[in-house]
DSSP file (Angstrom, degrees, kcal/mol; ACC not computed):
  #  RESIDUE AA STRUCTURE BP1 BP2  ACC     N-H-->O    O-->H-N    N-H-->O    O-->H-N    TCO  KAPPA ALPHA  PHI   PSI    X-CA   Y-CA   Z-CA
    1    1 A M              0   0    0      0, 0.0     2,-0.1     0, 0.0    63,-0.0   0.000 360.0 360.0 360.0 139.1   -0.5   -0.2   13.3
    2    2 A R     >  -     0   0    0      1,-0.1     4,-2.1    61,-0.1     5,-0.2  -0.358 360.0-112.7 -73.2 154.7    2.5    2.1   13.8
    3    3 A K  H  > S+     0   0    0      1,-0.2     4,-2.4     2,-0.2     5,-0.2   0.891 117.8  53.6 -57.2 -42.7    2.0    5.8   14.5
    4    4 A I  H  > S+     0   0    0      1,-0.2     4,-2.6     2,-0.2    -1,-0.2   0.897 108.5  50.5 -60.6 -39.7    3.5    6.8   11.2
    5    5 A E  H  > S+     0   0    0      2,-0.2     4,-2.4     1,-0.2    -1,-0.2   0.885 108.7  51.6 -65.7 -40.4    1.0    4.4    9.4
    6    6 A S  H  X S+     0   0    0     -4,-2.1     4,-2.2     2,-0.2    -2,-0.2   0.915 112.2  47.1 -61.1 -44.0   -1.9    6.0   11.4
    7    7 A E  H  X S+     0   0    0     -4,-2.4     4,-2.4     1,-0.2    -2,-0.2   0.919 111.2  50.6 -65.1 -43.1   -0.8    9.4   10.3
    8    8 A L  H  X S+     0   0    0     -4,-2.6     4,-2.1     1,-0.2    -2,-0.2   0.890 111.2  48.0 -61.9 -38.2   -0.3    8.3    6.7
    9    9 A I  H  X S+     0   0    0     -4,-2.4     4,-2.6     2,-0.2    -1,-0.2   0.870 109.5  53.8 -70.6 -36.5   -3.8    6.8    6.6
   10   10 A Q  H  X S+     0   0    0     -4,-2.2     4,-1.8     1,-0.2    -2,-0.2   0.940 111.1  45.7 -58.2 -48.6   -5.3   10.0    8.1
   11   11 A A  H  X>S+     0   0    0     -4,-2.4     5,-2.6     1,-0.2     4,-1.0   0.878 110.3  54.7 -63.6 -38.3   -3.6   12.0    5.3
   12   12 A F  H ><5S+     0   0    0     -4,-2.1     3,-0.8     1,-0.2    -2,-0.2   0.938 109.0  47.5 -59.8 -49.1   -4.8    9.5    2.7
   13   13 A R  H 3<5S+     0   0    0     -4,-2.6    -1,-0.2     1,-0.2    -2,-0.2   0.837 114.9  45.8 -64.9 -33.5   -8.4    9.9    3.8
   14   14 A L  H 3<5S-     0   0    0     -4,-1.8    -1,-0.2    -5,-0.2    -2,-0.2   0.565 109.5-120.5 -84.2  -9.8   -8.1   13.8    3.9
   15   15 A G  T <<5 +     0   0    0     -4,-1.0     2,-0.3    -3,-0.8    -3,-0.2   0.811  66.0 140.8  73.3  30.4   -6.5   13.9    0.5
   16   16 A R      < -     0   0    0     -5,-2.6    -1,-0.2    -6,-0.1     2,-0.1  -0.694  55.5-110.0-105.7 155.4   -3.4   15.6    2.0
   17   17 A S        -     0   0    0     -2,-0.3     2,-0.3    -3,-0.1     9,-0.2  -0.487  37.0-168.7 -75.4 157.6    0.3   15.2    1.3
   18   18 A F  E     +A   25   0A   0      7,-2.1     7,-2.9    -2,-0.1     2,-0.3  -0.995  16.0 177.4-151.4 142.2    2.4   13.6    4.1
   19   19 A K  E     +A   24   0A   0     -2,-0.3     2,-0.3     5,-0.2     5,-0.2  -0.923  14.3 150.0-149.7 123.6    6.0   13.2    4.8
   20   20 A S  E >   -A   23   0A   0      3,-2.5     3,-2.8    -2,-0.3     2,-0.1  -0.941  66.7 -45.5-152.0 133.5    7.5   11.5    7.9
   21   21 A Q  T 3  S-     0   0    0     -2,-0.3    16,-0.0     1,-0.3     0, 0.0  -0.208 124.4 -13.4  47.6-109.0   10.8    9.7    8.1
   22   22 A N  T 3  S+     0   0    0     -2,-0.1    15,-3.2    15,-0.1     2,-0.4   0.304 120.4  82.5-105.2  11.5   11.0    7.3    5.1
   23   23 A T  E <   +AB  20  36A   0     -3,-2.8    -3,-2.5    13,-0.2     2,-0.3  -0.954  50.6 176.2-124.5 132.1    7.5    7.5    4.0
   24   24 A T  E     -AB  19  35A   0     11,-2.1    11,-2.5    -2,-0.4     2,-0.5  -0.963  16.8-156.4-132.3 152.5    5.7   10.2    1.8
   25   25 A L  E     -AB  18  34A   0     -7,-2.9    -7,-2.1    -2,-0.3     2,-0.4  -0.992  18.4-172.8-124.8 119.5    2.3   10.6    0.3
   26   26 A E  E     - B   0  33A   0      7,-3.0     7,-3.0    -2,-0.5     2,-0.6  -0.890  21.7-140.2-113.5 146.0    1.9   12.8   -2.8
   27   27 A N  E     + B   0  32A   0     -2,-0.4     5,-0.2     5,-0.2     2,-0.2  -0.934  37.6 167.8 -98.9 120.5   -1.1   14.0   -4.6
   28   28 A T  E >   - B   0  31A   0      3,-3.1     3,-1.5    -2,-0.6     0, 0.0  -0.655  54.2 -94.5-125.6 178.4   -0.3   13.9   -8.3
   29   29 A D  T 3  S+     0   0    0      1,-0.3     3,-0.1    -2,-0.2    -2,-0.0   0.740 127.5  52.2 -65.4 -21.0   -2.2   14.2  -11.6
   30   30 A H  T 3  S-     0   0    0      1,-0.3    -1,-0.3    15,-0.0     2,-0.2   0.075 123.0 -96.4-102.2  22.5   -2.4   10.4  -11.5
   31   31 A G  E <   -B   28   0A   0     -3,-1.5    -3,-3.1    14,-0.1     2,-0.4  -0.635  69.0 -21.6 101.3-159.4   -3.8   10.2   -7.9
   32   32 A Q  E     -BC  27  44A   0     12,-2.0    12,-2.7    -2,-0.2     2,-0.5  -0.754  58.4-163.9 -93.9 133.2   -2.2    9.6   -4.6
   33   33 A V  E     -BC  26  43A   0     -7,-3.0    -7,-3.0    -2,-0.4     2,-0.4  -0.971   5.8-156.6-124.4 129.1    1.2    8.0   -4.5
   34   34 A V  E     -BC  25  42A   0      8,-2.6     7,-2.5    -2,-0.5     8,-1.5  -0.895  13.0-169.6-103.3 133.2    2.9    6.5   -1.4
   35   35 A R  E     -BC  24  40A   0    -11,-2.5   -11,-2.1    -2,-0.4     2,-0.5  -0.958  11.8-164.3-122.6 138.9    6.6    6.2   -1.5
   36   36 A L  E >  S-BC  23  39A   0      3,-2.7     3,-1.8    -2,-0.4   -13,-0.2  -0.982  85.6 -14.1-122.9 117.6    8.9    4.3    1.0
   37   37 A H  T 3  S-     0   0    0    -15,-3.2    -1,-0.1    -2,-0.5   -14,-0.1   0.848 131.5 -55.2  56.5  34.7   12.6    5.3    0.8
   38   38 A G  T 3  S+     0   0    0    -16,-0.4     2,-0.4     1,-0.2    -1,-0.3   0.348 113.4 120.5  79.9  -2.3   11.7    7.0   -2.5
   39   39 A N  E <   -C   36   0A   0     -3,-1.8    -3,-2.7    14,-0.1     2,-0.5  -0.809  68.3-119.0 -94.9 132.6   10.2    3.9   -4.1
   40   40 A K  E     +C   35   0A   0     -2,-0.4    -5,-0.3    -5,-0.2    14,-0.1  -0.581  41.5 161.6 -71.7 118.0    6.6    3.9   -5.2
   41   41 A I  E     +     0   0A   0     -7,-2.5    11,-2.5    -2,-0.5     2,-0.3   0.608  62.1  18.1-111.6 -18.6    4.8    1.2   -3.2
   42   42 A A  E     -CD  34  51A   0     -8,-1.5    -8,-2.6     9,-0.2     2,-0.4  -0.996  52.6-176.5-152.4 147.1    1.2    2.3   -3.7
   43   43 A Q  E     -CD  33  50A   0      7,-2.1     7,-2.9    -2,-0.3     2,-0.6  -0.970  10.1-160.1-146.4 131.9   -0.9    4.5   -6.0
   44   44 A L  E     +CD  32  49A   0    -12,-2.7   -12,-2.0    -2,-0.4     2,-0.6  -0.945  14.1 176.8-111.6 115.7   -4.6    5.2   -5.7
   45   45 A D  E >   - D   0  48A   0      3,-3.0     3,-1.8    -2,-0.6     2,-0.6  -0.872  65.1 -57.9-122.6  96.1   -6.0    6.4   -9.1
   46   46 A G  T 3  S-     0   0    0     -2,-0.6   -14,-0.1     1,-0.3   -16,-0.0  -0.584 122.3 -17.2  67.5-115.7   -9.7    7.0   -8.8
   47   47 A T  T 3  S+     0   0    0     -2,-0.6    59,-2.7    -3,-0.1     2,-0.5   0.251 118.5  97.6-105.0  11.6  -11.0    3.5   -7.7
   48   48 A N  E <   -DE  45 105A   0     -3,-1.8    -3,-3.0    57,-0.2     2,-0.5  -0.901  53.6-165.9-103.6 123.5   -7.9    1.6   -8.7
   49   49 A L  E     -DE  44 104A   0     55,-2.6    55,-3.0    -2,-0.5     2,-0.5  -0.939   3.5-165.7-108.6 122.9   -5.3    0.8   -6.1
   50   50 A Y  E     -D   43   0A   0     -7,-2.9    -7,-2.1    -2,-0.5     2,-0.3  -0.948   7.5-166.9-110.3 128.7   -1.8   -0.4   -7.4
   51   51 A L  E     +D   42   0A   0     -2,-0.5     2,-0.3    51,-0.3    48,-0.3  -0.872  11.0 168.7-117.7 145.3    0.5   -2.1   -4.9
   52   52 A S        -     0   0    0    -11,-2.5    46,-0.1    -2,-0.3    -2,-0.0  -0.974  35.7-151.1-156.6 142.1    4.2   -2.8   -5.2
   53   53 A S    >   -     0   0    0     -2,-0.3     3,-2.4     4,-0.0     5,-0.2   0.511  40.4-134.9 -87.9  -2.8    7.0   -3.9   -3.0
   54   54 A A  T 3   -     0   0    0      1,-0.3   -13,-0.1   -14,-0.1     3,-0.0   0.733  67.4 -59.6  57.6  23.2    9.3   -2.1   -5.3
   55   55 A G  T 3  S+     0   0    0      1,-0.1     2,-0.6     0, 0.0    -1,-0.3   0.480 121.5 106.4  84.4   4.3   11.5   -5.1   -5.1
   56   56 A W    <   -     0   0    0     -3,-2.4     2,-2.3     2,-0.1     5,-0.2  -0.760  45.1-177.3-117.1  84.0   11.9   -4.8   -1.4
   57   57 A E        +     0   0    0     -2,-0.6     2,-0.2     4,-0.1    -3,-0.1  -0.460  33.6 144.8 -83.1  74.4    9.8   -7.5    0.4
   58   58 A T     >  -     0   0    0     -2,-2.3     4,-2.6    -5,-0.2     5,-0.2  -0.647  65.8-108.3-107.9 165.9   10.6   -6.2    3.9
   59   59 A A  H  > S+     0   0    0     -2,-0.2     4,-2.2     1,-0.2     5,-0.1   0.849 119.5  51.7 -61.9 -35.3    8.6   -6.2    7.0
   60   60 A T  H  > S+     0   0    0      2,-0.2     4,-2.3     1,-0.2    -1,-0.2   0.908 109.4  48.7 -68.7 -41.0    8.3   -2.4    6.8
   61   61 A T  H  > S+     0   0    0      2,-0.2     4,-2.3     1,-0.2     5,-0.2   0.943 113.4  47.5 -63.5 -47.3    7.1   -2.5    3.2
   62   62 A K  H  X S+     0   0    0     -4,-2.6     4,-2.2     1,-0.2    16,-0.2   0.881 111.0  52.3 -61.3 -39.2    4.5   -5.1    4.1
   63   63 A S  H  X S+     0   0    0     -4,-2.2     4,-1.5    -5,-0.2    -1,-0.2   0.900 110.1  46.8 -62.4 -42.9    3.4   -3.1    7.1
   64   64 A R  H  X S+     0   0    0     -4,-2.3     4,-2.0     2,-0.2    -2,-0.2   0.888 113.0  49.6 -63.6 -41.3    2.9    0.1    5.0
   65   65 A L  H  X S+     0   0    0     -4,-2.3     4,-2.3     1,-0.2    -2,-0.2   0.877 110.1  50.4 -70.9 -34.1    1.0   -1.8    2.4
   66   66 A N  H  X S+     0   0    0     -4,-2.2     4,-2.5     2,-0.2    -1,-0.2   0.815 107.1  54.5 -70.4 -29.9   -1.2   -3.5    5.0
   67   67 A A  H  X S+     0   0    0     -4,-1.5     4,-1.3     2,-0.2    -2,-0.2   0.925 110.9  46.2 -64.1 -44.9   -2.0   -0.1    6.6
   68   68 A I  H  X S+     0   0    0     -4,-2.0     4,-2.3     1,-0.2     3,-0.3   0.912 112.8  49.4 -61.9 -45.8   -3.1    1.1    3.2
   69   69 A L  H  X S+     0   0    0     -4,-2.3     4,-3.4     1,-0.2     7,-0.2   0.912 105.2  57.6 -61.0 -43.2   -5.2   -2.0    2.6
   70   70 A S  H  < S+     0   0    0     -4,-2.5    -1,-0.2     1,-0.2    -2,-0.2   0.826 112.1  42.3 -59.7 -31.8   -6.8   -1.7    6.0
   71   71 A C  H  < S+     0   0    0     -4,-1.3    -1,-0.2    -3,-0.3    -2,-0.2   0.878 128.8  24.9 -77.5 -41.7   -8.1    1.8    5.0
   72   72 A L  H  < S+     0   0    0     -4,-2.3    -2,-0.2     1,-0.2    -3,-0.2   0.798 127.3  34.6 -98.0 -30.8   -9.2    1.1    1.5
   73   73 A V  S >< S-     0   0    0     -4,-3.4     3,-2.2    -5,-0.3    -1,-0.2  -0.723  75.7-152.0-130.0  80.6  -10.0   -2.6    1.2
   74   74 A P  T 3  S+     0   0    0      0, 0.0     3,-0.1     0, 0.0    -4,-0.1  -0.249  83.1  25.4 -56.4 135.7  -11.4   -4.0    4.4
   75   75 A G  T 3  S+     0   0    0      1,-0.3    15,-1.9    14,-0.1     2,-0.4   0.408  95.5 118.5  89.1  -0.5  -10.7   -7.6    4.9
   76   76 A A  E <   +F   89   0B   0     -3,-2.2     2,-0.3    -7,-0.2    -1,-0.3  -0.788  33.4 165.7 -98.8 141.8   -7.5   -7.5    2.7
   77   77 A V  E     -F   88   0B   0     11,-2.9    11,-3.0    -2,-0.4     2,-0.5  -0.994  30.5-138.8-149.3 148.9   -4.0   -8.4    4.0
   78   78 A I  E     +F   87   0B   0     -2,-0.3     2,-0.3     9,-0.2     9,-0.2  -0.949  33.7 171.3-104.1 127.2   -0.6   -9.2    2.7
   79   79 A Y  E     -F   86   0B   0      7,-2.4     7,-2.7    -2,-0.5     2,-0.4  -0.893  26.2-128.4-134.1 168.5    1.1  -12.0    4.5
   80   80 A Q  E     +F   85   0B   0     -2,-0.3     2,-0.4     5,-0.2     5,-0.2  -0.945  22.1 174.4-120.3 138.6    4.3  -14.1    4.1
   81   81 A K  E >  S-F   84   0B   0      3,-2.3     3,-1.6    -2,-0.4    -2,-0.0  -0.975  75.9 -10.1-142.1 125.7    4.5  -17.9    4.2
   82   82 A D  T 3  S-     0   0    0     -2,-0.4     3,-0.1     1,-0.3    -1,-0.0   0.896 129.5 -54.8  48.0  47.7    7.8  -19.7    3.4
   83   83 A F  T 3  S+     0   0    0      1,-0.2     2,-0.4     0, 0.0    -1,-0.3   0.611 116.1 112.4  67.7  15.4    9.4  -16.5    2.1
   84   84 A V  E <   -F   81   0B   0     -3,-1.6    -3,-2.3     2,-0.0     2,-0.3  -0.974  61.8-133.7-122.3 134.0    6.6  -15.8   -0.4
   85   85 A W  E     -F   80   0B   0     -2,-0.4    11,-1.7    11,-0.2     2,-0.3  -0.604  21.7-169.9 -87.3 147.2    4.1  -13.0   -0.1
   86   86 A Y  E     -FG  79  95B   0     -7,-2.7    -7,-2.4     9,-0.3     2,-0.5  -0.973  17.5-141.3-135.2 147.9    0.4  -13.5   -0.6
   87   87 A L  E     -FG  78  94B   0      7,-3.4     7,-2.3    -2,-0.3     2,-0.6  -0.955  18.2-169.0-108.1 118.2   -2.5  -11.2   -1.0
   88   88 A D  E     -FG  77  93B   0    -11,-3.0   -11,-2.9    -2,-0.5     2,-0.5  -0.965   6.9-179.5-117.3 119.0   -5.7  -12.3    0.8
   89   89 A I  E >  S-FG  76  92B   0      3,-2.0     3,-1.3    -2,-0.6   -13,-0.2  -0.928  78.7 -34.0-116.8 102.8   -8.9  -10.4    0.0
   90   90 A N  T 3  S-     0   0    0    -15,-1.9    -1,-0.1    -2,-0.5   -14,-0.1   0.933 125.7 -44.2  48.8  54.2  -11.8  -11.9    2.0
   91   91 A N  T 3  S+     0   0    0    -16,-0.4     2,-0.8     1,-0.2    -1,-0.3   0.510 111.0 120.6  70.6   7.2  -10.3  -15.4    1.8
   92   92 A Y  E <   -G   89   0B   0     -3,-1.3    -3,-2.0     2,-0.0     2,-0.5  -0.896  49.5-166.5 -95.0 105.7   -9.4  -15.1   -1.9
   93   93 A V  E     +G   88   0B   0     -2,-0.8     2,-0.3    -5,-0.2    -5,-0.2  -0.810  16.1 165.9-106.6 130.8   -5.7  -15.7   -1.8
   94   94 A V  E     -G   87   0B   0     -7,-2.3    -7,-3.4    -2,-0.5     2,-0.2  -0.970  45.2 -95.5-133.6 153.7   -3.2  -15.0   -4.7
   95   95 A R  E     -G   86   0B   0     -2,-0.3     2,-0.3    -9,-0.2    -9,-0.3  -0.510  47.1-117.1 -62.3 130.7    0.5  -14.7   -4.8
   96   96 A F        -     0   0    0    -11,-1.7     2,-0.4    -2,-0.2   -11,-0.2  -0.581  38.5-179.0 -76.8 130.7    1.5  -11.1   -4.5
   97   97 A Q        -     0   0    0     -2,-0.3     2,-1.8     2,-0.1   -46,-0.2  -0.959  36.4-121.4-130.6 145.4    3.3   -9.8   -7.6
   98   98 A D        +     0   0    0     -2,-0.4     2,-0.6   -46,-0.1   -46,-0.1  -0.575  60.9 140.2 -83.9  70.8    4.7   -6.3   -8.3
   99   99 A V    >   -     0   0    0     -2,-1.8     3,-1.3   -48,-0.3   -48,-0.3  -0.955  35.9-168.4-119.7 108.1    2.5   -5.8  -11.4
  100  100 A E  T 3  S+     0   0    0     -2,-0.6    -1,-0.1     1,-0.2   -48,-0.0   0.652  82.9  69.2 -70.9 -13.6    1.2   -2.3  -11.7
  101  101 A G  T 3  S+     0   0    0      1,-0.2    -1,-0.2     2,-0.0   -51,-0.0   0.574  87.1  70.5 -78.7  -8.5   -1.2   -3.3  -14.5
  102  102 A Q  S <  S-     0   0    0     -3,-1.3   -51,-0.3   -51,-0.1    -1,-0.2  -0.823  72.8-173.1-114.9  89.1   -3.3   -5.4  -12.1
  103  103 A P        -     0   0    0      0, 0.0     2,-0.5     0, 0.0   -53,-0.2  -0.391  24.0-129.3 -80.6 158.7   -5.2   -2.9   -9.9
  104  104 A I  E     -E   49   0A   0    -55,-3.0   -55,-2.6    -2,-0.1     2,-0.5  -0.938  28.5-130.3-100.7 128.5   -7.4   -3.7   -6.9
  105  105 A H  E      E   48   0A   0     -2,-0.5   -57,-0.2   -57,-0.2   -58,-0.1  -0.686 360.0 360.0 -88.6 126.6  -10.7   -2.0   -7.2
  106  106 A V              0   0    0    -59,-2.7    -1,-0.1    -2,-0.5   -58,-0.1   0.371 360.0 360.0-111.9 360.0  -11.7    0.0   -4.1
């Protein structure tokens, strides 16, 4: 895990805002929101975690999302196979989709 991701996770756990380079964590009325290059990639609203690539399926986006998952959903990982992203939660694998209406319960 990259240093910026470790710091992001620490801020997440403490409920603090965070900003470093291209990544921010904001505390809003709708929970904690993580942005990468200004694009919302994650939101924790109570026990619901919403994930998105924001249309940018890059290694950095995937790395940030995996850091968040490692903190909140042990055993979950996003990986890529043949240019397609998948979400694996304890060996239950689904194709990753940018649908904010489908939360992961944490």
